[in-house]
C-alpha positions as CSV (number, residue, x, y, z in Angstrom):
1,M,0.0,0.0,0.0
2,E,1.4,3.4,-1.0
3,T,0.7,6.2,1.3
4,A,1.1,10.0,0.7
5,A,4.4,10.0,2.6
6,N,5.8,7.1,0.5
7,K,4.5,8.7,-2.7
8,R,6.7,11.8,-2.1
9,D,9.8,9.6,-1.3
10,T,10.5,8.4,-4.8
11,K,13.3,9.5,-7.0
12,E,11.0,11.1,-9.5
13,S,9.1,13.0,-6.8
14,R,12.4,14.4,-5.4
15,R,13.4,15.4,-8.9
16,K,10.1,17.2,-9.3
17,C,10.5,18.9,-5.9
18,Y,14.0,20.1,-6.7
19,S,13.1,21.4,-10.2
20,S,10.0,23.3,-8.9
21,R,12.1,24.8,-6.1
22,D,14.7,25.9,-8.5
23,A,12.1,27.4,-10.8
24,Y,10.5,29.3,-8.0
25,W,13.8,30.7,-6.7
26,K,14.8,31.8,-10.2
27,C,11.5,33.6,-10.5
28,L,12.1,35.3,-7.1
29,E,15.6,36.4,-8.2
30,R,14.5,37.8,-11.5
31,T,11.6,39.9,-10.2
32,S,11.7,42.8,-7.8
33,D,10.6,42.3,-4.2
34,K,7.3,44.0,-4.7
35,L,6.2,42.0,-7.7
36,A,7.7,38.7,-6.8
37,E,4.7,37.5,-4.8
38,S,2.2,38.0,-7.5
39,K,4.4,36.9,-10.5
40,C,5.7,33.8,-8.8
41,K,2.6,32.7,-7.1
42,H,1.9,29.8,-9.4
43,L,5.5,28.5,-9.0
44,K,5.2,28.8,-5.3
45,E,2.1,26.7,-5.2
46,E,3.7,24.1,-7.4
47,Y,6.8,24.1,-5.2
48,E,4.8,23.7,-2.0
49,G,2.6,21.0,-3.6
50,S,5.5,18.9,-4.9
51,C,7.8,19.1,-1.9
52,H,7.2,17.7,1.6
53,P,6.3,20.5,4.1
54,T,9.4,19.9,6.2
55,W,11.5,20.2,3.0
56,V,9.9,23.4,2.1
57,T,10.7,24.8,5.5
58,H,14.3,23.6,5.2
59,F,14.7,25.0,1.7
60,N,13.3,28.3,2.6
61,N,15.6,28.6,5.6
62,Q,18.5,27.6,3.4
63,R,17.6,30.3,0.9
64,M,17.3,33.0,3.6
65,N,20.8,32.0,4.9
66,E,22.2,32.2,1.4
67,L,20.7,35.6,0.8
68,A,22.1,36.9,4.1
69,T,25.5,35.5,3.3
70,R,25.4,37.2,-0.1
71,K,24.3,40.5,1.4
72,Y,27.1,40.6,4.0
73,A,29.8,39.0,2.0
74,L,31.0,42.3,0.7
75,Y,30.2,44.2,3.9
76,D,33.3,45.0,5.9
77,P,32.4,46.7,9.3
78,V,36.0,48.0,9.5
79,D,35.2,50.3,6.6
80,Q,32.5,52.0,8.7
81,L,34.8,52.9,11.6
82,P,36.2,56.5,11.9
83,P,39.9,56.9,11.1
84,V,42.3,56.2,13.9
85,R,43.8,59.3,15.4
86,Q,47.3,59.3,16.8
87,S,48.4,61.0,19.9
88,P,49.2,64.8,19.6
89,E,52.9,64.0,20.0
90,V,52.9,61.5,17.1
91,E,50.9,63.9,14.9
92,A,53.4,66.7,15.6
93,K,56.3,64.4,14.6
94,K,54.5,63.5,11.3
95,K,54.3,67.1,10.4
96,K,58.0,67.7,10.7
97,I,59.7,67.2,7.4
98,F,62.9,65.2,7.5
99,V,65.5,66.2,4.9
100,P,68.4,63.8,5.0
101,F,70.8,65.8,2.8
102,S,70.7,69.5,2.6
């Protein structure tokens, strides 16, 4: 007897799940945030219908982590810091010009 859980655990069903997930994610990446929900709605329904609910949760978390990693990959918090100031004595020494041969 084949149950609903067993039906989703075949090689073909996993392949369909992965392809529907990939199609949905491509749609999300190609459309702006405001339009993504309406334009990708049919792909989202297919994705959620072909994948097990726990897989959908896992894949969605995975995508959010990937987006956060991409967002912060080029972000360097050191660039946001103010320049380091030296003590007044060091600053005064820097202003003096050294001429080795006059």
